[in-house]
TIPA-557141 format. One line per field, with one value per atom (N, C-alpha, C): residue number from 1; z, y, x. Coordinates in pm, 1 decimal, padded with zeros to 6 digits. Atoms other than C-alpha are relative to their C-alpha. Example, Ala and Ser with C-alpha at 12.3 -4.5 7.8 and 13.67 -1.06 7.14 Angstrom:
<marses>
pos	(1,1,1,2,2,2);
c3	(00000.0,00780.0,00000.0,-00006.0,00714.0,00073.0);
c2	(-00119.0,-00450.0,00120.0,-00119.0,-00106.0,00109.0);
c1	(00089.0,01230.0,00090.0,-00082.0,01367.0,-00077.0);
</marses>
This chain:
<marses>
pos	(1,1,1,2,2,2,3,3,3,4,4,4,5,5,5,6,6,6,7,7,7,8,8,8,9,9,9,10,10,10,11,11,11,12,12,12,13,13,13,14,14,14,15,15,15,16,16,16,17,17,17,18,18,18,19,19,19,20,20,20,21,21,21,22,22,22,23,23,23,24,24,24,25,25,25,26,26,26,27,27,27,28,28,28,29,29,29,30,30,30,31,31,31,32,32,32,33,33,33,34,34,34,35,35,35,36,36,36,37,37,37,38,38,38,39,39,39,40,40,40,41,41,41,42,42,42,43,43,43,44,44,44,45,45,45,46,46,46,47,47,47,48,48,48,49,49,49,50,50,50,51,51,51,52,52,52,53,53,53,54,54,54,55,55,55,56,56,56,57,57,57,58,58,58,59,59,59,60,60,60,61,61,61,62,62,62,63,63,63,64,64,64,65,65,65,66,66,66,67,67,67,68,68,68,69,69,69,70,70,70,71,71,71,72,72,72,73,73,73,74,74,74,75,75,75,76,76,76,77,77,77,78,78,78,79,79,79,80,80,80,81,81,81,82,82,82,83,83,83,84,84,84,85,85,85,86,86,86,87,87,87,88,88,88,89,89,89,90,90,90,91,91,91,92,92,92,93,93,93,94,94,94,95,95,95,96,96,96,97,97,97,98,98,98,99,99,99,100,100,100,101,101,101,102,102,102,103,103,103,104,104,104,105,105,105,106,106,106,107,107,107,108,108,108,109,109,109,110,110,110,111,111,111,112,112,112,113,113,113,114,114,114,115,115,115,116,116,116,117,117,117,118,118,118,119,119,119,120,120,120,121,121,121,122,122,122,123,123,123,124,124,124,125,125,125,126,126,126,127,127,127,128,128,128,129,129,129,130,130,130,131,131,131,132,132,132,133,133,133,134,134,134,135,135,135,136,136,136,137,137,137,138,138,138,139,139,139,140,140,140,141,141,141,142,142,142,143,143,143,144,144,144,145,145,145,146,146,146,147,147,147,148,148,148,149,149,149,150,150,150,151,151,151,152,152,152,153,153,153,154,154,154,155,155,155,156,156,156,157,157,157,158,158,158,159,159,159,160,160,160,161,161,161,162,162,162,163,163,163,164,164,164,165,165,165,166,166,166,167,167,167,168,168,168,169,169,169,170,170,170,171,171,171,172,172,172,173,173,173,174,174,174,175,175,175,176,176,176,177,177,177,178,178,178,179,179,179,180,180,180,181,181,181,182,182,182,183,183,183,184,184,184,185,185,185,186,186,186,187,187,187);
c3	(-00023.4,09666.4,00088.5,-00089.2,09918.0,-00011.6,00009.3,09915.6,00128.8,-00118.7,10163.6,00099.5,-00079.8,10290.0,00096.9,-00076.5,10419.3,00110.8,-00098.9,10616.5,00152.9,-00142.3,10990.7,00087.7,-00084.1,11286.6,00017.5,-00001.8,11298.4,-00126.3,00134.4,10931.6,-00057.5,00062.0,10732.3,-00148.0,00131.2,10376.6,-00058.5,00064.9,10117.8,-00077.4,00084.3,09949.8,-00017.0,00037.5,09763.5,00059.2,-00043.6,09876.6,00165.4,-00140.2,10243.9,00055.6,-00072.6,10492.0,00107.5,-00075.4,10669.9,00085.4,-00088.6,10970.7,00034.1,-00043.4,11041.7,00144.6,-00141.1,11386.1,00035.2,-00014.4,11354.4,-00133.7,00127.0,11076.9,00015.9,-00002.9,11036.7,-00130.1,00112.9,10761.0,00045.4,-00026.3,10739.7,-00125.9,00104.8,10536.2,00029.7,-00011.4,10499.8,-00051.2,00039.1,10452.4,-00150.5,00140.0,10082.9,-00045.6,00050.9,09874.5,00031.1,-00021.1,09886.8,00132.2,-00128.1,10181.8,-00012.7,00002.2,10275.6,00132.3,-00118.1,10519.8,00071.8,-00078.5,10798.9,00063.0,-00044.5,10880.4,00084.6,-00068.5,11144.0,-00032.7,00058.9,10999.9,00061.6,-00038.0,11120.2,-00097.9,00092.3,10893.0,00084.4,-00077.6,11029.0,00016.1,-00006.4,10944.7,00069.1,-00064.8,11052.2,00129.6,-00114.5,11331.7,-00002.5,00005.7,11217.5,-00028.0,00033.0,11223.7,-00056.7,00080.7,11009.1,00001.6,00014.1,10989.9,-00148.5,00139.6,10635.7,-00035.7,00048.5,10446.6,-00141.5,00121.0,10147.9,-00051.7,00046.5,09922.3,00024.2,-00031.6,10026.7,-00125.2,00124.6,09670.7,-00043.0,00024.5,09653.4,00027.5,-00026.0,09630.3,00058.0,-00055.9,09841.5,00004.4,00005.7,09832.1,00153.1,-00141.1,10164.6,00022.1,-00036.2,10328.1,00077.6,-00074.1,10439.1,00118.8,-00114.2,10791.0,00070.4,-00077.5,10955.9,00128.3,-00136.9,11318.8,00053.9,-00062.1,11549.9,00149.2,-00143.4,11918.8,00036.7,-00039.5,12076.9,00141.2,-00131.3,12408.2,-00009.2,00007.3,12474.3,00093.3,-00087.5,12605.2,00067.3,-00057.5,12649.4,-00119.8,00092.8,12494.1,00036.4,-00021.8,12444.8,-00127.9,00118.9,12213.3,-00101.0,00090.3,12062.1,-00070.2,00070.0,11966.4,00111.4,-00099.7,12137.1,-00066.1,00046.1,12108.2,00048.5,-00017.9,12078.0,-00039.7,00040.0,12060.2,-00022.3,00036.2,11897.8,00103.3,-00102.4,12171.5,-00065.5,00071.0,11919.0,-00070.5,00081.0,11693.6,00067.6,-00079.0,11935.4,-00092.7,00091.7,11642.6,00070.0,-00056.5,11750.4,-00103.3,00081.8,11603.0,00075.2,-00055.5,11651.5,-00055.6,00052.1,11625.9,00057.6,-00066.7,11661.4,00105.8,-00106.1,11975.0,-00036.0,00055.4,11778.4,-00057.1,00065.4,11594.9,00113.9,-00089.8,11919.2,00138.7,-00129.2,12186.8,00088.6,-00082.1,12297.1,00066.3,-00048.6,12334.2,00105.8,-00105.4,12546.0,00133.7,-00125.5,12818.1,00077.7,-00063.9,12881.2,00003.2,00015.0,12820.6,00115.0,-00096.5,13087.7,-00056.6,00038.4,13040.0,00009.4,00016.2,12929.1,-00015.5,00026.0,12856.0,-00139.5,00127.9,12575.1,-00074.9,00082.0,12298.8,-00146.9,00143.9,11918.6,-00072.0,00092.5,11662.5,-00143.1,00134.2,11317.8,-00115.3,00110.6,10984.4,-00120.6,00133.2,10642.7,-00084.6,00072.3,10401.8,00093.1,-00105.5,10596.1,00102.7,-00084.5,10769.8,00126.0,-00123.5,11140.4,00003.7,-00010.8,11163.4,00120.1,-00118.3,11501.9,00104.9,-00120.4,11836.9,00041.7,-00057.8,11953.7,00140.6,-00153.4,12328.5,00036.6,-00053.0,12533.7,00033.3,-00038.5,12630.4,00130.5,-00128.7,12973.5,00054.1,-00062.5,13165.9,00146.3,-00141.6,13533.5,00019.5,-00027.3,13639.7,00141.3,-00142.9,13985.5,00009.7,-00024.3,14118.1,00067.8,-00054.2,14170.0,00069.0,-00071.6,14274.5,00003.6,-00007.4,14391.9,00139.8,-00128.3,14673.4,00095.3,-00103.1,15005.2,-00010.2,00000.8,15040.7,00102.3,-00078.1,15190.0,00091.2,-00086.6,15499.7,-00029.5,00035.5,15417.7,-00153.0,00155.5,15037.9,-00054.5,00076.6,14813.6,-00140.6,00144.4,14470.0,-00078.4,00076.7,14370.6,00003.9,-00006.3,14454.2,-00134.4,00132.9,14177.5,-00037.4,00029.7,14196.6,00007.0,-00011.2,14185.6,-00109.4,00105.7,13935.3,00069.7,-00039.8,13987.9,-00111.5,00115.6,13790.5,00024.0,-00009.9,13711.4,-00026.0,00009.1,13681.2,-00145.6,00134.3,13303.3,-00034.4,00018.9,13345.0,-00044.2,00041.0,13239.8,00117.4,-00100.4,13439.0,-00015.8,00008.5,13522.9,00108.3,-00113.6,13716.5,00076.4,-00077.2,14011.6,00113.8,-00127.5,14309.5,00106.2,-00103.9,14616.6,00104.8,-00088.4,14815.8,-00047.2,00070.5,14580.4,00067.6,-00066.8,14738.9,-00081.3,00078.7,14607.8,00035.2,-00016.8,14555.3,-00036.8,00045.9,14454.3,-00141.4,00150.9,14131.4,-00043.8,00054.2,13910.9,-00142.7,00127.1,13603.8,-00081.6,00072.1,13333.2,-00144.8,00139.5,12997.7,-00102.2,00090.4,12711.5,-00119.8,00113.3,12455.6,00030.4,-00033.2,12648.1,00130.5,-00114.2,12942.0,00130.9,-00118.4,13213.4,00112.3,-00102.2,13547.4,00003.5,00002.5,13564.0,00137.3,-00134.3,13909.5,00070.2,-00060.3,14163.9,-00059.6,00041.7,14045.9,00114.6,-00113.9,14251.4,00001.9,00002.6,14373.5,00004.2);
c2	(00133.7,08970.3,-00085.3,00103.0,08706.5,-00125.7,00125.6,08342.0,-00029.6,00036.8,08211.6,-00074.9,00085.5,07960.0,00074.2,-00081.8,08249.1,00086.9,-00075.0,08405.2,-00039.6,00026.3,08425.3,00093.9,-00085.8,08553.3,00129.6,-00140.5,08920.3,00078.9,-00064.4,08982.2,00047.7,-00052.8,09179.4,-00000.2,00003.8,09130.9,00049.1,-00043.0,09254.2,-00116.8,00099.3,09025.5,00046.9,-00041.9,09113.8,00138.6,-00147.1,09481.8,00000.6,-00004.5,09372.1,00000.2,-00002.2,09433.3,-00106.0,00125.9,09096.2,-00013.5,00027.7,09018.8,-00148.1,00146.9,08668.4,-00012.3,00018.6,08563.1,-00134.1,00129.9,08196.5,-00057.1,00062.7,08001.5,-00132.7,00136.3,07631.1,-00068.9,00098.5,07381.8,-00122.0,00109.9,07094.9,-00103.1,00100.5,06776.0,-00107.0,00096.6,06565.9,-00136.6,00132.8,06183.7,-00012.3,-00002.9,06220.3,00143.1,-00124.1,06524.3,00093.9,-00098.9,06850.7,00062.2,-00070.7,07050.8,00126.0,-00126.3,07345.1,00075.3,-00086.5,07634.2,00013.7,-00036.9,07655.6,00127.4,-00134.1,08022.3,00050.7,-00070.5,08215.3,00144.3,-00135.3,08559.9,00099.1,-00103.2,08885.3,00113.6,-00116.5,09160.0,00119.5,-00108.6,09459.4,00113.8,-00098.7,09694.6,-00034.7,00039.2,09498.8,-00073.3,00067.9,09296.2,-00151.0,00133.0,08970.1,-00092.0,00107.5,08645.4,-00114.4,00118.1,08351.1,-00101.4,00106.1,08012.3,-00040.2,00038.4,07921.9,-00080.7,00059.0,07704.6,00051.3,-00053.0,07820.1,-00084.2,00071.9,07659.4,00080.0,-00068.6,07748.9,00076.7,-00057.4,07848.9,00130.0,-00114.0,08107.4,00130.8,-00135.4,08478.9,00092.2,-00115.7,08769.5,00116.4,-00128.8,09131.5,00046.1,-00042.6,09211.2,00148.5,-00141.1,09528.9,00066.4,-00075.6,09788.9,00071.0,-00071.7,09897.0,00078.4,-00091.8,10197.8,00022.1,-00014.9,10268.2,00125.0,-00120.8,10568.3,-00005.1,00002.8,10617.8,00111.4,-00109.5,10806.3,-00035.7,00009.8,10854.8,-00017.7,00033.0,10711.8,00123.1,-00109.6,11008.6,-00045.9,00040.1,10882.0,-00063.7,00056.4,10696.7,00072.3,-00065.5,10876.6,-00012.5,00017.6,10817.7,-00088.5,00108.5,10505.4,00029.0,-00032.9,10673.3,00013.9,-00019.9,10630.9,00103.4,-00099.5,10931.6,-00022.7,00007.5,10918.6,00129.1,-00118.9,11198.6,-00030.0,00007.6,11213.8,00092.6,-00074.6,11334.8,00108.4,-00091.0,11522.8,00108.7,-00104.6,11705.9,00040.5,-00010.5,11691.6,-00019.8,00035.4,11576.5,-00120.9,00097.1,11368.5,-00098.0,00095.3,11034.2,-00054.7,00066.8,10885.0,-00134.8,00136.8,10515.6,-00056.2,00065.3,10351.3,-00099.8,00100.1,10156.3,-00132.3,00138.5,09852.7,-00054.8,00060.0,09816.3,-00029.1,00027.3,09805.3,-00031.0,00032.8,09668.8,-00090.0,00090.4,09401.8,00080.3,-00081.6,09649.5,00088.3,-00091.5,09886.5,-00062.4,00066.6,09628.6,00020.1,-00015.3,09709.9,00150.6,-00143.8,10092.4,00078.8,-00100.7,10353.2,00125.0,-00130.2,10720.2,00046.8,-00057.6,10883.4,-00114.9,00102.1,10538.9,00007.6,-00006.2,10539.6,-00146.0,00117.7,10278.9,00037.0,-00023.8,10240.3,-00030.4,00029.4,10285.1,-00034.7,00035.4,10134.6,00059.4,-00067.9,10297.9,-00092.5,00055.2,10153.1,00108.8,-00122.0,10433.8,00108.7,-00107.4,10712.0,-00040.9,00049.1,10503.0,-00073.1,00056.5,10406.2,-00134.0,00128.7,10032.0,-00082.8,00081.0,09919.9,00066.5,-00044.1,09962.7,-00119.7,00105.0,09765.5,00034.5,-00026.1,09712.0,-00058.1,00066.4,09631.5,-00140.0,00145.4,09261.4,-00012.3,00005.9,09337.5,00141.3,-00127.6,09622.0,-00023.9,-00006.7,09711.9,00058.7,-00047.4,09733.8,-00025.2,00018.4,09774.8,-00076.8,00081.3,09538.6,00089.2,-00088.0,09714.2,-00081.0,00078.9,09427.0,-00147.1,00140.3,09066.7,-00055.6,00060.9,08824.9,00023.8,-00023.4,08868.9,-00115.8,00099.3,08692.7,-00113.7,00119.4,08345.2,-00027.4,00014.8,08298.7,-00145.9,00128.7,08042.6,-00031.7,00024.5,08069.9,-00002.0,00011.5,07979.3,00028.9,-00025.6,08040.2,-00111.7,00116.3,07686.7,-00017.8,00007.6,07737.4,00012.1,-00014.6,07736.4,00146.1,-00139.8,08108.3,00052.6,-00077.0,08360.1,00101.9,-00114.9,08619.7,00124.0,-00136.2,08979.6,00093.5,-00101.0,09280.8,00113.3,-00107.1,09525.7,00143.1,-00156.6,09915.9,00033.3,-00022.4,09880.6,-00075.0,00076.6,09633.3,-00142.1,00128.6,09331.5,-00090.1,00105.5,09011.0,-00100.7,00090.5,08800.2,-00100.0,00094.5,08481.6,00029.7,-00025.5,08550.3,-00090.5,00087.0,08364.1,00057.1,-00025.3,08349.4,00108.9,-00098.9,08591.1,00136.4,-00146.6,08899.9,00065.1,-00071.5,09172.2,00133.6,-00113.8,09486.0,00109.1,-00097.7,09777.0,-00041.1,00042.7,09561.8,00028.6,-00019.5,09637.2,-00136.9,00127.0,09332.8,00022.9,00000.2,09270.7,-00096.0,00083.3,09135.8,-00021.4,00020.7,08971.3,00044.6,-00054.0,09161.1,-00096.2,00086.6,08868.2,-00095.4,00109.7,08625.0,00058.2,-00047.4,08842.6,-00082.0,00077.4,08636.4,00073.0,-00051.1,08718.1,-00046.4,00037.0,08729.1,-00000.9,-00005.5,08851.7,00132.3,-00115.2,09120.3,00105.8,-00100.3,09455.2,00061.3,-00072.1,09633.4,00137.7,-00135.6,09961.2,00095.4);
c1	(00072.1,11954.1,00074.7,-00058.9,12014.4,-00078.9,00077.2,11931.3,-00062.8,00063.0,11689.0,00072.9,-00080.0,11932.9,00099.8,-00076.5,12139.9,-00075.2,00064.2,11871.9,00010.2,-00017.0,11911.0,-00092.0,00090.9,11707.4,00054.8,-00036.0,11704.2,00012.2,-00024.7,11760.9,-00141.4,00121.3,11490.5,00016.3,-00013.9,11402.1,-00136.5,00115.7,11138.7,-00052.5,00060.5,10886.7,-00146.6,00121.6,10567.6,-00047.1,00037.6,10585.0,-00007.9,00003.4,10605.6,00145.5,-00117.7,10880.5,00001.5,00020.8,10947.9,00135.0,-00114.5,11174.2,00001.2,-00022.9,11315.3,-00003.8,-00003.8,11233.4,00073.9,-00069.8,11355.2,00027.9,-00027.2,11513.7,00075.5,-00075.9,11620.7,-00014.0,-00002.3,11710.3,-00081.3,00074.8,11476.9,00018.9,-00017.3,11554.0,-00105.0,00100.9,11242.6,00062.0,-00042.8,11280.9,00030.3,-00016.7,11229.8,-00011.7,00016.3,11268.3,00117.7,-00104.4,11473.2,-00005.3,-00012.5,11593.5,-00095.4,00074.9,11360.7,00046.8,-00016.1,11396.7,-00131.1,00114.8,11145.3,00030.7,-00008.1,11090.9,-00114.8,00103.4,10907.8,00015.7,-00006.2,10838.4,-00097.3,00082.1,10695.5,-00006.5,00012.7,10551.4,00029.4,-00047.6,10728.0,-00115.0,00107.6,10437.9,-00125.4,00128.2,10136.5,00028.7,-00022.9,10306.1,-00047.8,00049.5,10141.7,00121.9,-00106.1,10364.3,-00060.8,00040.4,10356.3,00115.7,-00107.5,10545.9,-00017.9,00002.3,10636.3,00117.8,-00112.1,10871.2,00041.8,-00043.2,11083.3,00118.9,-00103.2,11335.9,00132.4,-00121.7,11698.1,00058.9,-00075.2,11802.1,-00088.0,00084.8,11509.1,00070.3,-00049.1,11620.0,-00100.8,00083.4,11470.9,00081.8,-00081.4,11574.7,00027.9,-00038.4,11761.4,-00032.4,00022.7,11630.6,00107.7,-00100.7,11876.9,-00066.2,00054.5,11790.6,00099.9,-00082.2,11946.7,-00050.4,00048.6,11952.4,00047.9,-00037.8,11972.4,-00040.2,00018.8,12004.2,-00093.7,00088.4,11710.2,-00048.5,00059.8,11528.1,-00140.3,00139.9,11190.4,-00063.7,00052.5,10973.4,-00128.1,00126.0,10612.4,-00087.7,00100.0,10313.3,-00135.4,00128.0,09981.4,-00082.3,00092.4,09678.6,00047.0,-00049.9,09827.2,00118.3,-00122.0,10148.8,00111.2,-00119.8,10498.6,00082.3,-00081.9,10721.1,00147.0,-00144.2,11099.1,00071.1,-00070.7,11352.6,00151.0,-00141.2,11694.1,00086.2,-00065.1,11937.3,00096.2,-00089.1,12159.5,-00070.5,00076.6,11907.2,-00129.6,00126.0,11613.3,-00128.3,00109.3,11400.4,-00081.6,00081.1,11110.6,-00067.6,00040.0,10985.9,-00122.3,00120.8,10640.1,-00021.6,00023.0,10564.7,-00134.1,00128.7,10226.9,00026.4,-00019.3,10202.1,-00027.9,00010.9,10071.7,00112.4,-00125.2,10404.3,00099.8,-00110.7,10605.3,-00061.4,00068.1,10358.8,00086.3,-00102.0,10613.3,00104.2,-00116.9,10894.6,-00043.4,00042.9,10676.4,00002.3,-00008.9,10677.1,00124.0,-00126.4,11041.1,00048.1,-00046.5,11054.2,-00058.6,00045.5,11050.2,00033.2,-00011.7,11029.2,00151.4,-00140.8,11373.0,00101.5,-00090.7,11527.4,00058.8,-00063.2,11776.6,-00002.9,00001.6,11716.9,00033.0,-00033.3,11773.4,-00123.6,00115.1,11508.0,00061.8,-00051.8,11537.5,-00091.9,00073.1,11442.3,00029.6,-00014.5,11375.6,-00034.0,00007.0,11438.9,-00032.8,00042.0,11249.3,-00095.2,00097.1,11005.9,00053.1,-00042.8,11043.8,-00066.8,00050.7,11003.5,00012.6,-00015.8,11102.5,00083.5,-00076.3,11279.9,00092.2,-00084.1,11586.8,00023.9,-00012.9,11606.5,00137.6,-00123.6,11920.1,-00039.4,00026.0,11948.5,-00070.4,00068.0,11826.4,-00028.7,00040.4,11652.3,-00033.0,00026.5,11606.5,-00138.2,00137.7,11239.3,-00051.1,00044.9,11068.1,-00119.1,00116.7,10812.6,-00097.1,00102.4,10485.0,-00113.3,00101.5,10272.0,00041.4,-00021.7,10320.5,-00046.7,00056.0,10222.0,00116.5,-00098.2,10398.4,00106.0,-00100.9,10727.8,-00020.5,00038.5,10722.0,00140.0,-00115.1,10959.6,00071.3,-00067.1,11232.1,00004.5,00001.1,11181.1,00137.1,-00117.5,11464.2,-00011.6,-00002.3,11579.3,-00063.5,00047.2,11481.0,-00148.7,00134.6,11111.3,-00068.5,00058.2,10856.4,-00034.5,00018.9,10808.7,-00140.8,00127.0,10525.0,-00000.8,00008.4,10396.1,00024.4,-00025.6,10508.7,-00030.5,00034.8,10367.2,00110.4,-00106.6,10648.8,-00055.1,00050.1,10622.5,-00048.4,00048.4,10556.1,-00128.2,00113.9,10271.0,00033.7,-00048.2,10484.7,-00013.6,00007.5,10408.7,00105.1,-00118.0,10713.6,-00010.6,-00011.6,10760.5,00120.4,-00120.6,10998.9,00007.0,-00014.3,11140.5,-00101.4,00091.0,10931.2,00037.9,-00043.6,11150.7,-00005.1,00014.3,11097.1,-00118.3,00113.7,10890.2,-00019.8,00046.9,10708.5,00113.6,-00108.2,10959.2,00144.0,-00140.8,11260.4,00016.5,-00036.3,11439.8,00056.1,-00036.0,11484.7,00056.8,-00046.1,11695.3,-00074.9,00080.3,11474.3,00056.2,-00051.8,11574.1,-00100.7,00097.4,11412.3,-00028.2,00048.0,11426.9,-00109.6,00092.6,11211.5,-00090.3,00083.2,11069.2,00024.1,-00030.6,11237.5,00079.9,-00064.4,11363.2,00155.1,-00132.4,11746.0,00057.5,-00035.5,11832.1,-00042.6,00021.7,11787.7,00103.5,-00090.0,11941.0,00067.0,-00079.7,12212.0,-00054.0,00053.7,12085.9,00119.5);
</marses>
C-alpha cells in the first residue's frame, strides 16, 4: 500500500478493480480545510482520463508493472503486434489502448511494453523519435526559426507545428511526451 500523498506522475495503482496510471499530481491547500491531492488519472485498460481530488493520507495498492524490450511489427484490424527479440514471442495490444503511442511508432522500432501480471497494459516510448515529413506547405524564402511555423504531417500521420523552412522529405526529431518539434535530425 502507498499513500496518495506519495503518488507521482508515471506511477500505477489499483483502485476498485481498475488499474490506474497517474498522469499529473499536485498538493493543493485550500484557504480553509485540509490539504488535498489533485490528480489527473488514466484508466490503463479503457484509456479514459479523469481529474479528481483525494486526501493525501488515503492508501491505495501500488501495482507492480514489469517491462520487456520488444520490436514493433505492424498494426492490422485494430491490433498492434510486437515481438520479443530474444524469444520471438509475439504480443498483441488493442490499438485503442495505445493510440497516442502509435503516432510515434515505425515498423521494426524497438520499444518497451509494460505488463501487469500477465496482461500487456502499455508501451513506453523513447523521449524522442526521428520521423520523416510526408506533407507540408512549401518552404518560405528567408524563413527563420523564430517564425510562427506551419503544420507538417509526418510519416505516421502525426501533425506537428514546425518552422517555416522545413520541407517534405526532411527527417525531424520529435518529442514523444508532448508531440513537439525538437530539431532537424542528422542523416
